[in-house]
VODOVEX-700622 format. One record per residue: residue number from 0; residue in one letter; chain; x, y, z of N, C-alpha, C in turn. Coordinates in nm, 2 decimals, decimal comma. Atoms other than C-alpha are relative to their C-alpha. Example, Ala and Ser with C-alpha at 12.3 -4.5 7.8 and 13.67 -1.06 7.14 Angstrom:
# VODOVEX-700622
@seq=0 | type=A | mol=A | n_east=0,09 | n_north=-0,12 | n_up=0,00 | ca_east=1,23 | ca_north=-0,45 | ca_up=0,78 | c_east=0,09 | c_north=0,12 | c_up=0,00 $
@seq=1 | type=S | mol=A | n_east=-0,09 | n_north=-0,11 | n_up=0,00 | ca_east=1,37 | ca_north=-0,11 | ca_up=0,71 | c_east=-0,08 | c_north=0,11 | c_up=0,08 $
END
This chain:
# VODOVEX-700622
@seq=0 | type=M | mol=A | n_east=-0,07 | n_north=-0,07 | n_up=0,01 | ca_east=-3,11 | ca_north=0,43 | ca_up=-0,56 | c_east=-0,07 | c_north=0,14 | c_up=0,02 $
@seq=1 | type=S | mol=A | n_east=0,12 | n_north=-0,10 | n_up=0,01 | ca_east=-3,31 | ca_north=0,77 | ca_up=-0,50 | c_east=0,13 | c_north=0,11 | c_up=-0,02 $
@seq=2 | type=V | mol=A | n_east=-0,08 | n_north=-0,15 | n_up=0,02 | ca_east=-3,22 | ca_north=1,13 | ca_up=-0,65 | c_east=0,11 | c_north=0,04 | c_up=0,08 $
@seq=3 | type=T | mol=A | n_east=-0,09 | n_north=-0,02 | n_up=-0,10 | ca_east=-3,06 | ca_north=1,24 | ca_up=-0,32 | c_east=0,09 | c_north=-0,06 | c_up=-0,01 $
@seq=4 | type=D | mol=A | n_east=-0,09 | n_north=0,13 | n_up=-0,03 | ca_east=-2,84 | ca_north=0,94 | ca_up=-0,28 | c_east=0,06 | c_north=0,02 | c_up=-0,10 $
@seq=5 | type=A | mol=A | n_east=-0,08 | n_north=0,05 | n_up=0,13 | ca_east=-2,69 | ca_north=0,96 | ca_up=-0,66 | c_east=0,08 | c_north=0,18 | c_up=0,00 $
@seq=6 | type=L | mol=A | n_east=-0,09 | n_north=-0,10 | n_up=-0,01 | ca_east=-2,63 | ca_north=1,35 | ca_up=-0,57 | c_east=0,10 | c_north=0,00 | c_up=0,10 $
@seq=7 | type=T | mol=A | n_east=-0,01 | n_north=-0,03 | n_up=-0,10 | ca_east=-2,49 | ca_north=1,30 | ca_up=-0,25 | c_east=0,15 | c_north=-0,11 | c_up=-0,02 $
@seq=8 | type=S | mol=A | n_east=-0,11 | n_north=0,09 | n_up=0,00 | ca_east=-2,26 | ca_north=0,99 | ca_up=-0,43 | c_east=0,07 | c_north=0,08 | c_up=-0,14 $
@seq=9 | type=S | mol=A | n_east=-0,04 | n_north=-0,03 | n_up=0,08 | ca_east=-2,19 | ca_north=1,20 | ca_up=-0,70 | c_east=0,14 | c_north=0,19 | c_up=0,04 $
@seq=10 | type=N | mol=A | n_east=-0,08 | n_north=-0,07 | n_up=-0,07 | ca_east=-2,05 | ca_north=1,53 | ca_up=-0,51 | c_east=0,06 | c_north=-0,07 | c_up=0,10 $
@seq=11 | type=Q | mol=A | n_east=-0,10 | n_north=0,09 | n_up=-0,10 | ca_east=-1,87 | ca_north=1,26 | ca_up=-0,28 | c_east=0,14 | c_north=-0,03 | c_up=-0,10 $
@seq=12 | type=L | mol=A | n_east=-0,07 | n_north=0,06 | n_up=0,08 | ca_east=-1,69 | ca_north=1,16 | ca_up=-0,60 | c_east=0,08 | c_north=0,11 | c_up=-0,09 $
@seq=13 | type=V | mol=A | n_east=-0,08 | n_north=-0,10 | n_up=0,06 | ca_east=-1,59 | ca_north=1,49 | ca_up=-0,73 | c_east=0,09 | c_north=0,02 | c_up=0,10 $
@seq=14 | type=R | mol=A | n_east=-0,05 | n_north=-0,07 | n_up=-0,13 | ca_east=-1,46 | ca_north=1,62 | ca_up=-0,36 | c_east=0,09 | c_north=-0,09 | c_up=-0,02 $
@seq=15 | type=T | mol=A | n_east=-0,11 | n_north=0,09 | n_up=-0,02 | ca_east=-1,24 | ca_north=1,30 | ca_up=-0,38 | c_east=0,07 | c_north=0,05 | c_up=-0,14 $
@seq=16 | type=V | mol=A | n_east=-0,09 | n_north=-0,01 | n_up=0,10 | ca_east=-1,11 | ca_north=1,37 | ca_up=-0,76 | c_east=0,04 | c_north=0,15 | c_up=0,02 $
@seq=17 | type=L | mol=A | n_east=-0,03 | n_north=-0,14 | n_up=-0,04 | ca_east=-1,07 | ca_north=1,74 | ca_up=-0,65 | c_east=0,17 | c_north=-0,01 | c_up=0,10 $
@seq=18 | type=A | mol=A | n_east=-0,14 | n_north=0,03 | n_up=-0,10 | ca_east=-0,82 | ca_north=1,60 | ca_up=-0,35 | c_east=0,12 | c_north=-0,05 | c_up=-0,06 $
@seq=19 | type=E | mol=A | n_east=-0,10 | n_north=0,10 | n_up=0,07 | ca_east=-0,66 | ca_north=1,38 | ca_up=-0,55 | c_east=0,11 | c_north=0,08 | c_up=-0,13 $
@seq=20 | type=S | mol=A | n_east=-0,01 | n_north=-0,12 | n_up=0,08 | ca_east=-0,62 | ca_north=1,68 | ca_up=-0,82 | c_east=0,14 | c_north=0,08 | c_up=0,07 $
@seq=21 | type=K | mol=A | n_east=-0,08 | n_north=-0,06 | n_up=-0,09 | ca_east=-0,47 | ca_north=1,87 | ca_up=-0,57 | c_east=0,15 | c_north=-0,02 | c_up=0,01 $
@seq=22 | type=S | mol=A | n_east=-0,12 | n_north=0,07 | n_up=-0,07 | ca_east=-0,24 | ca_north=1,63 | ca_up=-0,40 | c_east=0,14 | c_north=-0,04 | c_up=-0,16 $
@seq=23 | type=F | mol=A | n_east=-0,09 | n_north=0,00 | n_up=0,15 | ca_east=-0,08 | ca_north=1,57 | ca_up=-0,78 | c_east=0,08 | c_north=0,12 | c_up=-0,03 $
@seq=24 | type=Q | mol=A | n_east=-0,07 | n_north=-0,13 | n_up=0,05 | ca_east=-0,05 | ca_north=1,91 | ca_up=-0,84 | c_east=0,13 | c_north=0,09 | c_up=0,07 $
@seq=25 | type=D | mol=A | n_east=-0,13 | n_north=-0,05 | n_up=-0,15 | ca_east=0,13 | ca_north=1,97 | ca_up=-0,46 | c_east=0,13 | c_north=-0,09 | c_up=-0,04 $
@seq=26 | type=Q | mol=A | n_east=-0,10 | n_north=0,05 | n_up=0,02 | ca_east=0,34 | ca_north=1,68 | ca_up=-0,57 | c_east=0,11 | c_north=0,04 | c_up=-0,15 $
@seq=27 | type=L | mol=A | n_east=-0,08 | n_north=0,00 | n_up=0,16 | ca_east=0,47 | ca_north=1,76 | ca_up=-0,96 | c_east=0,12 | c_north=0,05 | c_up=0,04 $
@seq=28 | type=P | mol=A | n_east=-0,09 | n_north=-0,08 | n_up=-0,01 | ca_east=0,70 | ca_north=1,98 | ca_up=-0,86 | c_east=0,15 | c_north=-0,06 | c_up=0,08 $
@seq=29 | type=H | mol=A | n_east=-0,07 | n_north=0,10 | n_up=-0,06 | ca_east=0,87 | ca_north=1,72 | ca_up=-0,66 | c_east=0,07 | c_north=-0,07 | c_up=-0,07 $
@seq=30 | type=F | mol=A | n_east=-0,07 | n_north=0,10 | n_up=0,13 | ca_east=0,91 | ca_north=1,48 | ca_up=-0,94 | c_east=0,05 | c_north=0,10 | c_up=-0,11 $
@seq=31 | type=Q | mol=A | n_east=-0,06 | n_north=-0,08 | n_up=0,09 | ca_east=1,02 | ca_north=1,72 | ca_up=-1,17 | c_east=0,13 | c_north=0,03 | c_up=0,04 $
@seq=32 | type=D | mol=A | n_east=-0,12 | n_north=-0,03 | n_up=-0,07 | ca_east=1,31 | ca_north=1,80 | ca_up=-0,93 | c_east=0,07 | c_north=-0,15 | c_up=0,02 $
@seq=33 | type=N | mol=A | n_east=-0,14 | n_north=0,11 | n_up=-0,05 | ca_east=1,46 | ca_north=1,50 | ca_up=-0,86 | c_east=-0,11 | c_north=-0,13 | c_up=-0,04 $
@seq=34 | type=P | mol=A | n_east=0,07 | n_north=0,16 | n_up=0,00 | ca_east=1,24 | ca_north=1,16 | ca_up=-1,03 | c_east=-0,01 | c_north=-0,11 | c_up=0,04 $
@seq=35 | type=V | mol=A | n_east=-0,05 | n_north=0,12 | n_up=-0,06 | ca_east=1,43 | ca_north=0,89 | ca_up=-0,92 | c_east=-0,03 | c_north=0,02 | c_up=0,17 $
@seq=36 | type=L | mol=A | n_east=-0,04 | n_north=-0,02 | n_up=-0,16 | ca_east=1,47 | ca_north=1,03 | ca_up=-0,56 | c_east=-0,17 | c_north=0,00 | c_up=0,02 $
@seq=37 | type=F | mol=A | n_east=0,12 | n_north=-0,02 | n_up=-0,02 | ca_east=1,05 | ca_north=1,13 | ca_up=-0,59 | c_east=-0,07 | c_north=-0,16 | c_up=0,03 $
@seq=38 | type=K | mol=A | n_east=0,06 | n_north=0,17 | n_up=-0,02 | ca_east=0,99 | ca_north=0,73 | ca_up=-0,69 | c_east=0,05 | c_north=-0,05 | c_up=0,10 $
@seq=39 | type=Q | mol=A | n_east=-0,05 | n_north=0,08 | n_up=-0,14 | ca_east=1,21 | ca_north=0,60 | ca_up=-0,43 | c_east=-0,08 | c_north=0,03 | c_up=0,16 $
@seq=40 | type=R | mol=A | n_east=0,08 | n_north=-0,02 | n_up=-0,16 | ca_east=1,04 | ca_north=0,82 | ca_up=-0,11 | c_east=-0,14 | c_north=-0,04 | c_up=-0,06 $
@seq=41 | type=L | mol=A | n_east=0,15 | n_north=0,03 | n_up=0,02 | ca_east=0,70 | ca_north=0,71 | ca_up=-0,27 | c_east=-0,03 | c_north=-0,15 | c_up=-0,04 $
@seq=42 | type=L | mol=A | n_east=0,04 | n_north=0,12 | n_up=-0,03 | ca_east=0,76 | ca_north=0,35 | ca_up=-0,29 | c_east=0,07 | c_north=-0,07 | c_up=0,14 $
@seq=43 | type=T | mol=A | n_east=0,01 | n_north=0,00 | n_up=-0,17 | ca_east=0,91 | ca_north=0,39 | ca_up=0,07 | c_east=-0,11 | c_north=-0,03 | c_up=0,07 $
@seq=44 | type=D | mol=A | n_east=0,13 | n_north=-0,10 | n_up=-0,02 | ca_east=0,60 | ca_north=0,59 | ca_up=0,15 | c_east=-0,09 | c_north=-0,15 | c_up=0,04 $
@seq=45 | type=T | mol=A | n_east=0,12 | n_north=0,13 | n_up=-0,02 | ca_east=0,37 | ca_north=0,25 | ca_up=0,04 | c_east=0,06 | c_north=-0,09 | c_up=0,05 $
@seq=46 | type=M | mol=A | n_east=-0,07 | n_north=0,12 | n_up=-0,08 | ca_east=0,60 | ca_north=-0,02 | ca_up=0,18 | c_east=0,00 | c_north=0,02 | c_up=0,15 $
@seq=47 | type=Q | mol=A | n_east=0,05 | n_north=-0,02 | n_up=-0,15 | ca_east=0,57 | ca_north=0,14 | ca_up=0,55 | c_east=-0,14 | c_north=-0,03 | c_up=-0,02 $
@seq=48 | type=R | mol=A | n_east=0,14 | n_north=0,02 | n_up=-0,08 | ca_east=0,21 | ca_north=0,15 | ca_up=0,50 | c_east=-0,06 | c_north=-0,12 | c_up=-0,01 $
@seq=49 | type=V | mol=A | n_east=0,02 | n_north=0,10 | n_up=0,02 | ca_east=0,16 | ca_north=-0,17 | ca_up=0,35 | c_east=0,05 | c_north=-0,14 | c_up=0,09 $
@seq=50 | type=L | mol=A | n_east=-0,02 | n_north=0,13 | n_up=-0,11 | ca_east=0,39 | ca_north=-0,37 | ca_up=0,59 | c_east=0,01 | c_north=0,04 | c_up=0,15 $
@seq=51 | type=A | mol=A | n_east=0,07 | n_north=0,04 | n_up=-0,11 | ca_east=0,23 | ca_north=-0,23 | ca_up=0,90 | c_east=-0,06 | c_north=-0,02 | c_up=0,07 $
@seq=52 | type=N | mol=A | n_east=0,18 | n_north=0,11 | n_up=-0,05 | ca_east=-0,10 | ca_north=-0,44 | ca_up=0,92 | c_east=0,10 | c_north=-0,14 | c_up=-0,08 $
@seq=53 | type=A | mol=A | n_east=0,02 | n_north=0,13 | n_up=0,04 | ca_east=0,13 | ca_north=-0,74 | ca_up=0,78 | c_east=0,03 | c_north=-0,07 | c_up=0,12 $
@seq=54 | type=Q | mol=A | n_east=0,04 | n_north=0,10 | n_up=-0,07 | ca_east=0,08 | ca_north=-1,01 | ca_up=1,02 | c_east=0,19 | c_north=-0,07 | c_up=0,01 $
@seq=55 | type=D | mol=A | n_east=-0,17 | n_north=0,07 | n_up=0,04 | ca_east=0,44 | ca_north=-1,20 | ca_up=0,85 | c_east=0,07 | c_north=0,09 | c_up=-0,13 $
@seq=56 | type=K | mol=A | n_east=-0,11 | n_north=-0,06 | n_up=0,12 | ca_east=0,77 | ca_north=-1,02 | ca_up=0,70 | c_east=0,09 | c_north=-0,06 | c_up=0,00 $
@seq=57 | type=F | mol=A | n_east=-0,12 | n_north=0,08 | n_up=0,08 | ca_east=1,02 | ca_north=-1,15 | ca_up=0,51 | c_east=0,08 | c_north=0,05 | c_up=-0,05 $
@seq=58 | type=F | mol=A | n_east=-0,16 | n_north=-0,06 | n_up=0,09 | ca_east=1,39 | ca_north=-1,01 | ca_up=0,39 | c_east=0,00 | c_north=-0,11 | c_up=-0,08 $
@seq=59 | type=V | mol=A | n_east=-0,08 | n_north=0,11 | n_up=0,07 | ca_east=1,52 | ca_north=-1,19 | ca_up=0,11 | c_east=0,10 | c_north=0,09 | c_up=-0,11 $
@seq=60 | type=P | mol=A | n_east=-0,05 | n_north=-0,09 | n_up=0,05 | ca_east=1,83 | ca_north=-1,03 | ca_up=0,04 | c_east=0,06 | c_north=-0,07 | c_up=-0,14 $
@seq=61 | type=S | mol=A | n_east=-0,04 | n_north=0,00 | n_up=0,12 | ca_east=2,01 | ca_north=-1,00 | ca_up=-0,31 | c_east=0,12 | c_north=-0,09 | c_up=0,03 $
@seq=62 | type=R | mol=A | n_east=-0,09 | n_north=0,05 | n_up=0,03 | ca_east=2,20 | ca_north=-1,26 | ca_up=-0,44 | c_east=0,15 | c_north=0,05 | c_up=-0,01 $
@seq=63 | type=S | mol=A | n_east=-0,11 | n_north=-0,07 | n_up=0,02 | ca_east=2,60 | ca_north=-1,22 | ca_up=-0,44 | c_east=0,00 | c_north=-0,02 | c_up=-0,11 $
@seq=64 | type=D | mol=A | n_east=-0,06 | n_north=-0,02 | n_up=0,14 | ca_east=2,61 | ca_north=-1,32 | ca_up=-0,82 | c_east=-0,12 | c_north=0,06 | c_up=-0,11 $
@seq=65 | type=G | mol=A | n_east=0,04 | n_north=-0,12 | n_up=0,02 | ca_east=2,35 | ca_north=-1,09 | ca_up=-0,88 | c_east=-0,19 | c_north=-0,05 | c_up=-0,12 $
@seq=66 | type=K | mol=A | n_east=0,10 | n_north=0,02 | n_up=0,08 | ca_east=2,06 | ca_north=-1,33 | ca_up=-1,04 | c_east=-0,09 | c_north=0,00 | c_up=0,11 $
@seq=67 | type=P | mol=A | n_east=0,15 | n_north=0,02 | n_up=-0,05 | ca_east=1,72 | ca_north=-1,33 | ca_up=-0,95 | c_east=-0,04 | c_north=-0,13 | c_up=0,13 $
@seq=68 | type=R | mol=A | n_east=0,03 | n_north=0,12 | n_up=-0,11 | ca_east=1,59 | ca_north=-1,52 | ca_up=-0,60 | c_east=-0,18 | c_north=-0,05 | c_up=-0,06 $
@seq=69 | type=E | mol=A | n_east=0,14 | n_north=0,05 | n_up=0,03 | ca_east=1,27 | ca_north=-1,71 | ca_up=-0,66 | c_east=-0,05 | c_north=0,00 | c_up=0,13 $
@seq=70 | type=L | mol=A | n_east=0,03 | n_north=0,01 | n_up=-0,14 | ca_east=1,05 | ca_north=-1,66 | ca_up=-0,31 | c_east=-0,14 | c_north=-0,11 | c_up=-0,05 $
@seq=71 | type=R | mol=A | n_east=0,11 | n_north=0,07 | n_up=-0,02 | ca_east=0,78 | ca_north=-1,92 | ca_up=-0,29 | c_east=-0,09 | c_north=0,01 | c_up=0,11 $
@seq=72 | type=L | mol=A | n_east=0,08 | n_north=-0,04 | n_up=-0,11 | ca_east=0,51 | ca_north=-1,86 | ca_up=-0,04 | c_east=-0,16 | c_north=-0,09 | c_up=-0,02 $
@seq=73 | type=Q | mol=A | n_east=0,11 | n_north=0,11 | n_up=0,03 | ca_east=0,22 | ca_north=-2,11 | ca_up=0,06 | c_east=-0,11 | c_north=0,14 | c_up=0,05 $
@seq=74 | type=L | mol=A | n_east=0,11 | n_north=-0,06 | n_up=0,01 | ca_east=-0,06 | ca_north=-1,90 | ca_up=0,04 | c_east=-0,16 | c_north=-0,04 | c_up=0,06 $
@seq=75 | type=S | mol=A | n_east=0,18 | n_north=0,09 | n_up=-0,05 | ca_east=-0,40 | ca_north=-2,11 | ca_up=0,19 | c_east=0,08 | c_north=-0,05 | c_up=0,11 $
@seq=76 | type=R | mol=A | n_east=-0,06 | n_north=0,04 | n_up=-0,12 | ca_east=-0,19 | ca_north=-2,16 | ca_up=0,50 | c_east=-0,11 | c_north=-0,01 | c_up=0,08 $
@seq=77 | type=E | mol=A | n_east=0,09 | n_north=0,03 | n_up=-0,14 | ca_east=-0,38 | ca_north=-2,30 | ca_up=0,83 | c_east=0,00 | c_north=0,15 | c_up=0,04 $
@seq=78 | type=P | mol=A | n_east=-0,01 | n_north=-0,15 | n_up=-0,13 | ca_east=-0,49 | ca_north=-1,98 | ca_up=1,07 | c_east=0,04 | c_north=-0,04 | c_up=0,11 $
@seq=79 | type=E | mol=A | n_east=-0,02 | n_north=0,06 | n_up=-0,16 | ca_east=-0,34 | ca_north=-1,99 | ca_up=1,39 | c_east=-0,08 | c_north=0,01 | c_up=0,08 $
@seq=80 | type=K | mol=A | n_east=0,10 | n_north=0,04 | n_up=-0,09 | ca_east=-0,50 | ca_north=-2,08 | ca_up=1,65 | c_east=0,02 | c_north=0,09 | c_up=0,12 $
@seq=81 | type=S | mol=A | n_east=0,01 | n_north=-0,13 | n_up=-0,09 | ca_east=-0,60 | ca_north=-1,83 | ca_up=1,93 | c_east=0,08 | c_north=-0,09 | c_up=0,13 $
@seq=82 | type=N | mol=A | n_east=-0,04 | n_north=0,08 | n_up=-0,16 | ca_east=-0,44 | ca_north=-1,92 | ca_up=2,30 | c_east=-0,11 | c_north=0,02 | c_up=0,10 $
@seq=83 | type=E | mol=A | n_east=0,10 | n_north=-0,01 | n_up=-0,03 | ca_east=-0,79 | ca_north=-1,83 | ca_up=2,42 | c_east=-0,05 | c_north=-0,12 | c_up=0,06 $
@seq=84 | type=G | mol=A | n_east=0,04 | n_north=0,07 | n_up=-0,01 | ca_east=-0,94 | ca_north=-2,05 | ca_up=2,66 | c_east=0,11 | c_north=-0,13 | c_up=0,05 $
@seq=85 | type=A | mol=A | n_east=-0,10 | n_north=0,11 | n_up=-0,04 | ca_east=-0,61 | ca_north=-2,27 | ca_up=2,72 | c_east=0,05 | c_north=0,03 | c_up=0,15 $
@seq=86 | type=Q | mol=A | n_east=-0,01 | n_north=-0,02 | n_up=-0,11 | ca_east=-0,51 | ca_north=-2,37 | ca_up=3,02 | c_east=0,17 | c_north=0,03 | c_up=0,02 $
@seq=87 | type=P | mol=A | n_east=-0,16 | n_north=0,02 | n_up=0,00 | ca_east=-0,13 | ca_north=-2,30 | ca_up=3,14 | c_east=0,03 | c_north=-0,11 | c_up=0,07 $
END
């Protein structure tokens, strides 16, 4: 890595940290006003971003007796076969 590349990388890191700091400072008053609401809103925003690109989505309702549910997912499943080249 050259000196120029290192300086460019350093400058980019500084800009990123400053932007994150400003974002934190902008959101801090909202958190201080109502921490529970702020956390719920942050969770909702995050879930929207995560689930927007999810191929499969599962809704697991709460149990009526209040006990936790166990959810098991097979993560190494076969990829779906495309329909390209298939005859109608």
